[in-house]
C-alpha positions, 0 to 999 in steps of 0.5 A: 597315736603317741601321748604327748604327756611326760610320765612322772615319778610314780610311773617310773617307780611302778616300772622299776618295781614291775617284776615282768621286767625280769621275765615273770608273767602274772595271771591272777594268782598264778606267777610264771617265772620265765613266762616272758623275755626278761629285759633286766637281769635279776641281780640288777632288779634286786639291787634296785629293790634294795635301794627302794627299801633303803630310801623308804626308811 
């Protein structure tokens, strides 16, 4: 059943910072790089992270 609710800015921010999109799998304290298929290349992901850092100031 689909939710009929729009997601907000906080949800979008969380998605854009989720390293799973570059293929990292996190289980407890263990990080497995390439542990899942990457949906975004690492260069694009890092570019977004730099923008977050710039906007934080």
